[in-house]
N, C-alpha and C positions, 0 to 999 in steps of 0.2 A: 594162662595156666596150662601146664603140660601134665598129662596123667599117663602113667604107664604101669603095666603089670610087671612085677618083679618075681624073683624066685620065692619070696616069702609073703607076698601080698601086693599092695598097691603103693605107688609113689606119686605124690602130687608135687610139682615144682612150680612155685610162684616166682615170677621175675622180680618181686619186691618183697619186703618184709610185710607181715600181716598188718593191716591198718590198726593203729593203736591210739589215735587221737581224733578229736572232733574235726570234721571236714565240712567246710561251708558249701552248701548245695545252693547254687545260684537260682536253679529252677524253682525251688521252694522258698528261697530267700531266708534260709535258716541253716542251723548247723545240723548235719546228718550224724548224730552221735553214734549210731550203730553201723554206719557205712552200709546201709541196707542194699543199695544198688550193687555194690561191690560183691557182697555175699550172695545175692540172688543170681548174679551173673555166674559166679562159681558153681552154684547149685545146678543151674541149667547145663553147664559144661560137664559136670560130673554125671548127671543123669544121661545126657546124650552119649558120653563116652561109654558108660556101662551098657546102654542099649545097643550101640553100634558094634561093640566088640563082644556082645552077649556074655558079659561078666556076671557070674552068679553072686548073690549076696553071701556074706559069711554065715556059717551055721553054728559058730561057737564064739566065745569071747575073743575080742581083738585088743590090740594095743595100738594107739595112735601116738606116734613119736614126732613131735615138732622139733625141727632143727633150724635155728636161726643163724645165718652166717652174717657177720658184721665185718665191714671193711672200712678202713680209714677212721674218721671221726664220727661215724653214724651213731645216733643215740640208741642206747640199749632199750629194749622193750621189757616192761615189768612182766615177770612170770605169772602174775595173778591177773593178767590182762583178759578182758572180756572177749577179745578176738579169738581166743581158743574156743570158747563156747560157740561163737558165731560160726567158725569154720566147721566145728563138729556138727552143729545143727544143719548147716547148709550142705556139706559134702559127705558126711558119714552117716549120721542118724537118718533113718528111713530111706537111705539110698543103698547102703551096704549092710547095715544091721537094723533090726526092728526097733530098737530103742537105745538111748545112750546111758541107761542106768548101769550101775557097776557090775551087774551080771553079764553085760555084753561088752562094756568098754572100759578100758583103763587108758590113761594118757600121761605122757611125760614131755618135758621140754629140755632141750640141750641148746646152749648158746656157744658159738665158736667164733673167735675173732681172727680175721686175716688168714683163713684156710683156703687152699686151692682145690682140695679134694672133697668130694661128697663124704659125709660121715660114715655111711654104711657101704659105700662102694666107690670105686674110682670114678671121678667125673669125666667120662670119656670125651664128650664134646666140648667141655669147658666153656660153654657159651655164657655162663654166669660167673665164671671165675673172676674174682676181683670186684664183684658187686655184692651189695647186701641183698639177701633174698631169703626165702623160707622154703624148706622142703618138709613135707609131711609124709611119713611112712605109716602105712596101716598094715600091721603084721597079723597074720591069721593063726600062727602057731609058734608062740614064743619058745616052747620047749624044744622044738625042732631047730630053731635058730641057735639057741644056746648050745645044744648038743653039737651042731656042726661047727660053729665058730670056736668052741672050746675043745674041739676034737675029741668029744666023748663018745 
């Protein structure tokens, strides 16, 4: 996972789509329904990044925008998927905001098929161009974004 500070907040780039199905965990000889290890690993990376770059927590309501890029014949993820919750609990809640209740967090999902550019900005390095992956944007001031992008 790559994490970076943007003009409007934080961008997480996952080199794959969010996990959305049961995964067989050979160590436990069972299905890892919640993909716990995957999300625990993401949580450690988010906390480490925040501490290393001394990033402050948000002090007002945020928007987490999940953008799924699909290429080729990859199966689409249901928008009611539990992976959104797992990502929010692992990488946003208690890391960047004190709680994930509606006073602090709203979220949305966008799905894009066969796009080469990042949804909110040009994908400069294009390292994931042509691959299915997920980007999660955490915006700290939606009004500022809307005013700038709409030239108000």
